[in-house]
C-alpha positions in Angstrom: -31.4 14.5 -9.1 -30.3 12.3 -6.1 -30.7 13.3 -2.5 -30.6 16.9 -3.3 -27.6 16.7 -5.6 -27.6 17.0 -9.4 -25.6 14.0 -10.8 -24.0 14.0 -14.2 -21.4 12.3 -16.2 -18.6 14.8 -17.0 -17.5 12.7 -20.0 -14.0 11.5 -20.9 -11.1 13.1 -18.9 -9.1 15.3 -21.2 -5.7 13.9 -20.0 -4.2 10.6 -21.0 -5.2 7.6 -18.9 -3.1 6.4 -16.0 -2.2 2.8 -16.8 -0.4 0.7 -14.2 -0.1 -3.0 -13.7 -2.1 -3.8 -10.6 -1.6 -7.6 -10.4 0.9 -10.2 -11.4 0.8 -13.9 -12.0 1.8 -15.9 -8.9 3.3 -19.2 -9.8 4.6 -20.3 -6.4 2.7 -18.5 -3.6 5.0 -19.8 -0.9 8.0 -18.0 -2.6 7.2 -14.4 -3.2 9.1 -12.8 -6.1 10.6 -9.5 -4.9 12.8 -7.1 -6.8 16.2 -6.3 -5.1 14.7 -2.8 -4.2 11.7 -4.4 -2.5 13.9 -6.8 -0.6 16.0 -3.9 0.7 12.9 -1.8 1.6 11.4 -4.7 3.5 14.7 -5.2 5.4 14.8 -1.6 6.4 11.1 -1.8 7.6 11.9 -4.9 9.7 14.9 -3.2 11.2 13.0 -0.1 12.0 10.2 -2.1 13.6 12.7 -4.1 15.7 14.5 -0.9 16.8 11.2 0.7 17.8 10.0 -2.4 19.7 13.3 -2.5 21.5 13.0 1.2 22.5 9.5 0.6 23.7 10.6 -2.4 25.8 13.4 -0.4 27.4 11.0 2.5 28.1 8.5 0.2 29.8 11.2 -1.5 31.8 12.5 1.9 32.9 9.0 3.0 33.9 8.4 -0.2 35.9 11.7 0.3 37.7 10.8 3.9 38.7 7.4 2.7 39.9 9.0 0.0 41.9 11.4 2.5 43.5 8.4 4.8 44.2 9.7 7.6 42.0 7.2 9.5 39.9 8.3 10.5 36.4 8.1 14.3 35.9 
């Protein structure tokens, strides 16, 4: 018993284990080794971030202009 709970070991899980490689050997840390799929995915992420930051910059600029003109956004 621990803090009002009964603790026990349920034993081995009846299903097969989930085995995945969780690390890799890094020979040249300044040159990451990406698969073509990873390169494409990273490029899409960068493009989406750039588009979003551009939209945010335009929105702030628009809001500043409205404020300067004395127009309240509805």
